[in-house]
C-alpha positions, 0 to 999 in steps of 0.5 A: 542618847536623848537626841536620838528619835527614830520610830524604827530603831530603839535608842542605844548608847553606843553606835559600834558594838563594844565587843568584836574580833577587831577589839580582840585583835587590838588587845592580844596582837603581840601574841600569835595567831592574834598578830597573823589575823590582825595583819589579815584585817588590816590589809597585811599592815600594821596600822599607826603607832598611835593606834594600837594597843601599848598599856592598860593604863593609856586605854583606860585613860581613853575610855574615861576621858573620850566618848569615842572609845567604847572597848571592854576588856576581853576575857583573856585579860582575866587569865593569860 
C-alpha cells in the first residue's frame, strides 16, 4: 500500500476485487446451478483439486497466512 504511488489511481489494499462471481462459484461449486456456471467459467473442466474449495477452516487459514487470498464470505454462508 505505502509503496504504490500513481498520480491517476488512488491507493488500494488489494489488486483484485474481493467479491466476484468467481468467488461465489468457488464456495458454492457443490450446488447446482453453481456447478454448471463454474464449469462454464473454467472452460468445461474442473480446476485442480488443490485450488478448489474443500473446507472453511482451510480457507480461513489461507486468508490469515497469505496475502494473495482476499476472499470474503458470501451471504449464503449465513443462511444455507
